[in-house]
N, C-alpha and C positions, 0 to 999 in steps of 0.2 A: 530370248535365248534358249531357255529351257526348252521351248517346242522344237526349235531349229534343231537342237541337239538331239533329242528323241526322234525326230524324223530322219535325221543324216544316219543314226544308227540302224534304224529300220530292220529291227529283228522282232520277234515275239514278243520278248520281255520289254522292250522300249515301247512298243504298242500298246501292251497291258498298262504300263505305267502312265501312258499319255492319256488314253481312254478312261483311266480311273481318276486321274488328277483333273483333267480338263473337262469331261463329259460328266461323269458321276458326282464327284465331289464338288465339283464347280468353284474350286479354290479362287478367291477374289485376287485380281491384279492391279497394281496401282503403278504410277510414274511420280517420281519425285520431281516438283518444279519449286522454284524459288519465289517467294513471295514476301511483300513488307508487311510486317506484323508488328505489334507493340512487343516489345524483348523488355522492358523494365517498367512497372507500374509504380504509382503513388496515391496515395490516399489524402484527399484536402480534407479540411475540418467538417464535420458532418457525415464522415463516412463515404464521401462520393469518390469513387475511383478516378484516376484519369492517366493516360499514358505518357510517361516521361521522356522514354527513347523507343524509335522505331528502328528495326534494322531487318537484314533479308534474312529469312528462316526457311528450311526446306518444306514443302506443304505436298501432302500425298492426295493424288487425285485419282480414285477409282476410274478403271477403264474395264469395258465388257469385253469379256473371253468370247473367242468364237470355238465352235466345237473342235475336237482333235480328230482328223480324219487320215489314218493311217493308211500306206499303202502295202500290198502284200510282200511279205520279206522275200527278198533273193534267196533262192536256194543253191 
């Protein structure tokens, strides 16, 4: 969404921000997906952990960013 916004504005400032954010800093991107994980742990005798209850939780998955390719601003 951020990339689309910068490309839609298409001026010198938005292009500098896009190139800096995506090409130079290479800020990582992620998407949130639902995953079933242990949400409540218990400890059995002897210190052995186990899962008492599972539930759906958000899980961040890293996504490879593509380079930012600005077009020339309209004058």
